[in-house]
N, C-alpha and C positions, 0 to 999 in steps of 0.2 A: 628704487626712489628717496634721494633725502632730499625732503622737502624743507625748507628754516635758511633761516640769519646765521651767517656765518658756515655754512658748509664750504663754499667753497675757498674759506679758511682751509676747519679741520680735514677735506681731505683732496689736499691740494699734492699732497706728493702723497697720491696715488692714479697709477698711468689707467687701471679700470675705471676712476669718476669721470662724467664727463659735465660740469658748469654751465648750469642754460641763463640769462638775467632773464626774466622776463619782467617791459618796462610799458610804460603806457605816460602819455602828455595830464597834466594835471587835468586836466576839462577833463578830459573823461573819464583819467579816477574819480568823479563827483560824482559825476550824474550817473556814474554803475556805481556808487552805496549809495546818490541817493534814489536812484533807483528799487536795488535789493530791499536795502531797508526802510525800506519808508519814508526817506528827510525829505526836508528842501535841501535846499540848494549851497544853503547859510553856515550847515552846518553840517552835509557831508566832509563838504571841501574843508574846518573843523577837522571830522574825525581823519579824514584821507591826510591833512598836514600831519596830525598827530603817531598817525600809525610811523609814516619818516621818520617822524625827527623818533620815534619811540627805535627802529628799524638803524637806523645810521648809527644813535649811544650808542648800543648795545654791539655792531659789530665794530666798532669805535674805542668807546674802554673792554674787551677780548681777547682782542689780537690789535686797536689802531690802525686800522683799515678801512678805509670807504671802503662803504657799503657799494654803490654806484661806478666803481673806477672797472672799468670794462675790464682792464687787462686782468684781471680774476679768472672770466669766463669764455668755454669757447663760445660761446656766444650770446651775444644779448636779440636779444627778440621786442620792436615795438609792438602789443596787442593793438 
């Protein structure tokens, strides 16, 4: 199992790789981060937005791809 930004691109030509995108509504992500990190909702929202921006920029910079493009995945799960 490989987990990380860009694995869907690095392993796209492999027939034995299965790509799964786990996603959630922003409000749910903020609530989870707030609870897990003992943060207020405003600080948790900043953290979620910052991390998502960092992930998106990494995939864009390295492979010129959209991190959330569902066509790169075999399965997309809304958690």
